[in-house]
C-alpha positions in Angstrom: -0.1 10.9 7.4 1.7 8.0 9.4 -0.2 4.4 8.4 1.9 2.8 11.4 -1.0 2.2 14.7 0.4 3.0 18.1 2.1 -0.3 19.8 -1.1 0.4 22.3 -3.7 -0.4 19.2 -1.5 -3.1 17.3 -2.0 -5.6 20.8 -5.5 -4.9 21.0 -5.4 -6.1 17.2 -3.2 -8.9 18.2 -6.2 -10.6 19.5 -8.2 -10.6 17.1 -9.2 -12.8 14.8 -7.6 -12.3 11.1 -9.9 -11.3 8.5 -7.4 -13.0 6.0 -4.0 -14.6 6.9 -2.3 -11.6 8.7 -4.7 -9.4 7.7 -7.9 -8.1 10.3 -10.6 -5.9 9.4 -11.7 -3.2 11.6 -13.3 0.4 12.7 -11.5 3.0 13.5 -12.8 6.4 15.4 -11.0 9.1 14.9 -10.4 12.3 17.0 -12.2 13.9 15.0 -15.4 11.9 15.9 -15.5 9.7 12.4 -16.1 6.7 12.0 -14.4 4.9 9.0 -15.3 1.3 8.2 -13.1 -1.5 6.1 -9.2 -0.8 7.5 -7.5 -3.7 7.1 -4.5 -3.9 8.4 -1.4 -6.4 8.4 0.3 -8.0 10.4 -0.9 -6.0 12.8 0.2 -2.1 12.7 0.0 -1.5 9.6 -3.1 0.2 8.0 -2.6 -1.3 4.3 -6.5 -0.7 2.2 -9.4 1.5 3.8 -12.9 -0.3 1.9 -11.6 -0.2 -1.8 -8.7 2.1 -2.3 -5.6 2.2 -1.1 -4.9 5.6 -0.5 -5.7 6.1 3.8 -7.6 8.9 4.1 -6.6 9.8 8.0 -4.0 9.3 10.2 -3.1 6.8 12.0 -2.1 8.7 14.2 -5.2 10.3 15.2 -7.2 6.8 16.1 -9.2 6.9 19.0 -11.1 3.5 19.4 -10.9 0.7 17.1 -13.0 -2.7 17.0 -12.9 -6.2 15.2 -15.3 -5.5 11.7 -15.9 -8.8 10.5 
């Protein structure tokens, strides 16, 4: 599974306030309508953590929506 989000989503993330330096905290909706909260994205495009786990339970290509989760 890939953990790099699309350029379109990256552009959206980069407009959001950062959670920590270089890291954004978002929620995502997947193609199957599953929602994941506490998704951490580093440098605008790499999903590095979901909740407390560094295992990413979905493919970044399946994200259809994301919003700030501060």
